[in-house]
C-alpha positions as CSV (number, residue, x, y, z in Angstrom):
1,X,22.7,55.6,44.7
2,X,22.6,57.0,41.1
3,X,25.1,54.4,40.1
4,X,23.0,51.6,41.5
5,X,19.9,52.9,39.6
6,X,22.0,53.1,36.4
7,X,23.1,49.5,36.8
8,X,19.6,48.4,37.5
9,X,18.3,50.2,34.4
10,X,21.0,48.6,32.3
11,X,20.1,45.1,33.6
12,X,16.4,45.7,32.7
13,X,17.3,46.9,29.2
14,X,19.6,43.9,28.7
15,X,16.8,41.5,29.9
16,X,14.3,43.1,27.5
17,X,16.8,42.9,24.7
18,X,17.4,39.2,25.3
19,X,13.6,38.5,25.7
20,X,12.9,40.3,22.4
21,X,15.5,38.3,20.6
22,X,14.3,35.0,22.0
23,X,10.7,35.9,21.1
24,X,11.8,36.8,17.5
25,X,13.6,33.4,17.2
26,X,10.6,31.5,18.5
27,X,8.3,33.4,16.1
28,X,10.6,32.6,13.3
29,X,10.6,28.9,14.2
30,X,6.8,28.8,14.3
31,X,6.9,29.8,10.6
32,X,8.8,26.6,9.8
33,X,11.3,28.6,7.6
34,X,14.6,27.0,6.5
35,X,16.7,29.6,8.5
36,X,14.8,28.8,11.7
37,X,15.4,25.0,11.1
38,X,19.1,25.7,10.6
39,X,19.3,27.6,13.8
40,X,17.4,24.9,15.8
41,X,19.6,22.2,14.2
42,X,22.8,24.2,15.1
43,X,21.7,24.5,18.8
44,X,21.0,20.8,19.0
45,X,24.3,19.9,17.4
46,X,26.0,22.1,19.9
47,X,24.3,20.2,22.7
48,X,25.4,16.9,21.2
49,X,29.0,18.2,21.0
50,X,28.9,19.3,24.6
51,X,27.6,15.9,25.6
52,X,30.4,14.2,23.7
53,X,33.0,16.3,25.6
54,X,31.5,15.2,28.9
55,X,31.3,11.5,27.8
56,X,35.0,11.5,26.8
57,X,35.9,13.0,30.2
58,X,33.5,10.9,32.3
59,X,31.4,8.3,30.5
60,X,29.4,7.5,33.6
61,X,28.2,11.1,33.8
62,X,27.0,11.1,30.2
63,X,26.3,7.5,29.0
64,X,25.1,6.6,25.5
65,X,21.4,6.4,26.5
66,X,21.5,10.1,27.6
67,X,21.9,11.1,23.9
68,X,18.3,10.1,23.2
69,X,17.3,13.4,24.8
70,X,18.7,15.3,21.9
71,X,16.8,13.1,19.5
72,X,13.6,13.7,21.4
73,X,14.2,17.5,21.2
74,X,14.9,17.0,17.5
75,X,11.6,15.2,16.8
76,X,9.8,18.2,18.5
77,X,11.7,21.0,16.8
78,X,12.9,19.7,13.4
79,X,11.6,18.7,10.0
80,X,12.6,15.3,8.6
81,X,15.8,16.2,6.8
82,X,17.4,18.2,9.6
83,X,16.2,15.4,12.0
84,X,18.1,12.9,9.8
85,X,21.3,15.0,10.1
86,X,20.9,15.3,13.8
87,X,20.3,11.6,14.2
88,X,23.4,10.7,12.2
89,X,25.6,13.1,14.2
90,X,24.1,12.0,17.5
91,X,24.6,8.3,16.8
92,X,28.2,8.9,15.6
93,X,29.0,10.9,18.8
94,X,27.3,8.4,21.1
95,X,29.0,5.4,19.5
96,X,32.3,7.3,19.5
97,X,32.0,7.8,23.3
98,X,31.3,4.1,23.8
99,X,34.3,3.0,21.7
100,X,36.5,5.5,23.6
101,X,35.6,3.5,26.8
102,X,36.7,0.2,25.3
103,X,35.0,-2.9,24.0
104,X,31.3,-2.9,23.3
105,X,29.8,-5.8,25.3
106,X,27.3,-6.5,28.0
107,X,25.4,-3.5,29.2
108,X,27.0,-1.2,26.6
109,X,25.9,-3.5,23.8
110,X,22.3,-3.3,25.1
111,X,22.7,0.5,25.2
112,X,23.8,0.5,21.6
113,X,20.9,-1.6,20.5
114,X,18.5,0.6,22.4
115,X,19.9,3.7,20.9
116,X,19.6,2.3,17.4
117,X,16.0,1.2,17.9
118,X,15.0,4.6,19.5
119,X,16.7,6.5,16.6
120,X,14.8,4.4,14.0
121,X,11.4,4.9,15.8
122,X,12.0,8.7,16.1
123,X,13.0,9.0,12.5
124,X,9.9,7.0,11.4
125,X,7.7,9.3,13.5
126,X,9.4,12.4,11.9
127,X,8.9,11.0,8.4
128,X,5.2,10.5,9.0
129,X,4.5,14.2,9.6
130,X,2.2,14.7,6.6
131,X,2.2,18.5,7.2
132,X,5.9,18.6,6.7
133,X,6.3,20.4,10.0
134,X,7.8,19.3,13.3
135,X,5.4,17.5,15.7
136,X,5.1,20.4,18.2
137,X,4.7,23.0,15.4
138,X,2.0,21.0,13.6
139,X,0.2,20.7,17.0
140,X,0.6,24.4,17.5
141,X,-1.0,25.1,14.1
142,X,-4.0,22.9,14.9
143,X,-4.5,24.6,18.2
144,X,-4.3,28.0,16.5
145,X,-7.0,26.9,14.0
146,X,-9.2,25.6,16.8
147,X,-8.8,28.8,18.7
148,X,-9.7,30.8,15.6
149,X,-12.8,28.7,15.2
150,X,-13.9,29.2,18.8
151,X,-13.2,33.0,18.5
152,X,-15.4,33.2,15.4
153,X,-18.2,31.6,17.3
154,X,-18.1,33.9,20.2
155,X,-21.2,35.9,20.4
156,X,-20.5,39.7,20.6
157,X,-21.7,41.6,23.7
158,X,-25.4,42.3,23.2
159,X,-27.4,45.4,24.1
160,X,-29.2,45.6,27.5
161,X,-32.2,43.3,27.7
162,X,-30.6,40.4,25.8
163,X,-28.4,37.5,26.8
164,X,-26.8,34.7,24.8
165,X,-24.9,31.6,26.0
166,X,-23.7,28.4,24.5
167,X,-22.1,25.2,25.7
168,X,-20.3,22.6,23.6
169,X,-18.8,19.2,24.4
170,X,-16.8,17.2,21.8
171,X,-17.2,13.5,21.4
172,X,-15.0,11.4,23.7
173,X,-13.8,14.6,25.4
174,X,-11.5,15.6,22.5
175,X,-10.6,19.3,22.0
176,X,-11.9,19.3,18.4
177,X,-15.5,18.8,17.3
178,X,-17.8,18.9,14.3
179,X,-20.3,21.3,16.0
180,X,-19.6,25.0,15.7
181,X,-21.2,28.4,15.9
182,X,-20.7,31.5,13.7
183,X,-22.1,34.8,15.0
184,X,-22.3,38.4,13.7
185,X,-23.8,41.6,15.2
186,X,-24.2,44.5,12.7
187,X,-22.6,47.9,13.2
188,X,-25.9,49.4,14.6
189,X,-26.0,46.6,17.2
190,X,-29.6,46.0,16.1
191,X,-29.5,42.7,14.1
192,X,-27.9,39.6,15.5
193,X,-27.2,36.7,13.1
194,X,-26.1,33.3,14.2
195,X,-25.6,29.9,12.5
196,X,-25.2,26.7,14.5
197,X,-23.7,23.9,12.4
198,X,-23.2,20.1,12.8
199,X,-21.0,18.7,10.1
200,X,-20.9,15.0,9.1
201,X,-18.8,12.9,11.5
202,X,-17.8,13.5,15.1
203,X,-14.9,14.6,17.2
204,X,-11.5,14.9,15.6
205,X,-12.7,13.2,12.4
206,X,-15.1,16.1,11.7
207,X,-12.8,18.8,13.0
208,X,-10.9,19.6,9.8
209,X,-14.1,19.9,7.8
210,X,-15.7,22.1,10.5
211,X,-12.7,24.4,10.4
212,X,-12.9,24.7,6.6
213,X,-16.7,25.2,6.6
214,X,-16.6,27.7,9.5
215,X,-14.2,29.8,7.5
216,X,-16.5,29.9,4.5
217,X,-19.6,30.8,6.7
218,X,-17.6,33.5,8.4
219,X,-17.1,35.2,5.1
220,X,-20.8,34.9,4.2
221,X,-22.6,35.8,7.4
222,X,-23.9,39.4,7.4
223,X,-23.5,39.7,3.6
224,X,-26.5,37.6,2.3
225,X,-30.1,37.1,3.3
226,X,-30.6,33.9,5.4
227,X,-31.9,31.6,2.7
228,X,-29.4,32.9,0.1
229,X,-26.6,32.4,2.7
230,X,-27.5,28.7,3.3
231,X,-27.8,28.1,-0.5
232,X,-24.3,29.5,-0.9
233,X,-23.1,27.3,1.9
234,X,-24.8,24.3,0.2
235,X,-22.9,25.1,-3.0
236,X,-19.6,25.3,-1.1
237,X,-20.1,21.8,0.4
238,X,-21.1,20.3,-3.0
239,X,-17.9,21.6,-4.5
240,X,-15.9,19.6,-2.1
241,X,-16.7,16.4,-4.1
242,X,-16.8,14.2,-1.1
243,X,-19.5,11.7,0.0
244,X,-19.1,13.0,3.6
245,X,-19.2,16.8,2.8
246,X,-22.6,17.5,4.2
247,X,-23.9,19.2,7.3
248,X,-27.0,20.3,9.1
249,X,-27.4,24.0,10.1
250,X,-29.9,26.4,11.7
251,X,-29.8,30.1,11.0
252,X,-31.4,32.7,13.2
253,X,-31.7,36.5,12.5
254,X,-33.0,38.6,15.4
255,X,-34.0,42.3,15.6
256,X,-32.8,43.3,19.0
257,X,-35.1,46.3,19.1
258,X,-38.5,44.8,18.6
259,X,-37.7,41.1,19.3
260,X,-38.8,39.8,15.8
261,X,-36.9,36.8,14.5
262,X,-36.6,34.4,11.6
263,X,-35.3,30.9,11.7
264,X,-34.2,28.8,8.7
265,X,-33.3,25.2,9.3
266,X,-31.3,23.0,6.9
267,X,-31.9,19.4,8.2
268,X,-31.2,20.6,11.7
269,X,-33.3,19.4,14.8
270,X,-36.2,21.8,15.4
271,X,-35.5,24.9,17.5
272,X,-37.4,25.4,20.8
273,X,-39.1,28.6,22.0
274,X,-39.8,29.4,25.6
275,X,-43.3,30.7,25.9
276,X,-43.7,32.8,29.0
277,X,-47.5,32.5,29.0
278,X,-47.5,28.7,28.9
279,X,-44.3,28.2,30.9
280,X,-43.2,25.6,28.3
281,X,-40.7,25.1,25.5
282,X,-42.6,25.0,22.2
283,X,-41.3,23.3,19.0
284,X,-40.5,25.6,16.1
285,X,-41.8,24.6,12.7
286,X,-38.8,25.6,10.6
287,X,-37.7,22.7,8.4
288,X,-35.3,22.0,5.6
289,X,-32.9,19.8,3.7
290,X,-29.4,19.2,5.0
291,X,-26.6,21.1,3.2
292,X,-24.3,19.3,0.7
293,X,-26.8,16.7,-0.5
294,X,-28.8,18.3,-3.4
295,X,-28.3,21.2,-5.7
296,X,-31.5,22.9,-4.5
297,X,-32.1,22.3,-0.8
298,X,-35.7,22.8,0.5
299,X,-35.5,25.6,3.0
300,X,-38.6,26.8,4.9
301,X,-38.3,29.7,7.3
302,X,-40.4,30.4,10.4
303,X,-40.9,33.8,12.0
304,X,-42.0,35.2,15.4
305,X,-41.5,37.8,18.1
306,X,-39.8,37.2,21.4
307,X,-41.5,39.0,24.3
308,X,-39.5,39.9,27.4
309,X,-38.8,36.7,29.4
310,X,-38.9,34.5,26.3
311,X,-36.0,32.7,24.6
312,X,-34.9,30.5,21.7
313,X,-33.0,27.3,22.2
314,X,-30.9,25.6,19.4
315,X,-29.0,22.4,19.7
316,X,-27.3,19.6,17.7
317,X,-28.5,16.1,17.3
318,X,-25.9,14.7,19.8
319,X,-28.1,16.3,22.5
320,X,-31.4,14.5,21.6
321,X,-30.4,11.4,19.6
322,X,-29.0,8.1,20.9
323,X,-29.0,4.4,19.9
324,X,-31.8,3.6,22.3
325,X,-34.3,6.4,21.5
326,X,-35.6,8.2,18.5
327,X,-35.6,12.0,17.7
328,X,-39.1,12.6,19.1
329,X,-38.3,11.0,22.4
330,X,-35.1,13.0,22.6
331,X,-36.9,16.3,21.9
332,X,-39.4,15.5,24.6
333,X,-36.6,14.8,27.1
334,X,-34.9,18.1,26.1
335,X,-38.1,20.1,26.6
336,X,-38.4,18.7,30.1
337,X,-34.7,19.2,30.9
338,X,-34.6,22.7,29.5
339,X,-37.7,23.7,31.5
340,X,-35.9,22.6,34.7
341,X,-32.7,24.3,33.6
342,X,-34.3,27.7,33.3
343,X,-36.2,27.5,36.5
344,X,-33.6,29.7,38.3
345,X,-32.9,31.9,35.3
346,X,-31.1,31.6,32.0
347,X,-27.6,32.2,33.3
348,X,-25.7,28.9,33.0
349,X,-28.7,27.1,31.5
350,X,-26.9,25.9,28.4
351,X,-24.1,24.3,30.5
352,X,-26.7,22.6,32.8
353,X,-28.5,21.1,29.8
354,X,-25.3,19.7,28.2
355,X,-24.2,18.2,31.5
356,X,-27.5,16.3,31.7
357,X,-27.0,14.7,28.3
358,X,-26.0,11.0,28.6
359,X,-22.4,10.5,27.5
360,X,-22.3,9.3,24.0
361,X,-20.0,9.2,20.9
362,X,-21.3,12.3,19.3
363,X,-20.6,16.0,19.7
364,X,-23.1,18.1,21.7
365,X,-23.9,21.8,21.5
366,X,-26.6,24.0,23.0
367,X,-27.3,27.7,22.3
368,X,-29.8,29.9,24.1
369,X,-30.8,33.4,23.1
370,X,-33.0,35.1,25.7
371,X,-34.8,38.5,25.9
372,X,-34.6,39.1,29.7
């Protein structure tokens, strides 16, 4: 019995050791380092060599077209230069296996032509990786950046009596959008600060600028007063020296103890406030100039106090604007839709509103902060 337990423990330790080594190698490959590329290339070349041995023994078991698999793996794992080496060795091994079988004619000639075309296309794709990283590694980097952006916009857990929810939908169903949220709750858990931003463009085209701008705002929020923060953000966009580096934004700062708030809008559609007495969404009067257009944007703040049961609603223009209606019509539609969405409470209301928006070619985002 003791021997069996000892063997089982040894197996577990060995499995953990192997798992740790594999994780280390994967982590090293994700850095794109030269050593990790050499290791990946070595493993793929070993696979090509094994395939050649099988082909020389039984060509029907490993024909020339099967070698494309190693090139596909190479496109996913290797940079261009290692991919070029792998392609040369793979073609040489594959053609050697064909020649070993005899004359190249008929189906074998077609296989050779197919292999050459496939290798050329895969090399072309590898050479067009502008990041200098393998395709799958470049995708992993973009996904990591997107996840960081979404994590930065996650509203912290709020004290009892408050709830906050958001819903976002990228244009054309893509995983990247130009709408994003940055939030911060101070150490005393009294002051909540949020910025909802809509950068120029839509979907994937606006995603890179959104990622960059979100990083800048993440470093500013909580460190500057609202208007000074938006002025600093405006200067950041002006320093990009691009005709499309502008954005609209709305900033809200709320005292979670007494319900007082201030809203500063920079070219953003007007916020809505749920008035419990009237049972209606009222249009806030904060107005301002979009960021990244002029050196001194016109920023006018509005203030108020949220009573229990009241809420603030923020949104991007993709929710209220379309080719067939103007902004005023869109806001009127949103007020009706949002009133229906909160009939059964605030929970899930942001998602219900976004789902009601007619599908269009712009990003859509809704944010609701409620004192319940």
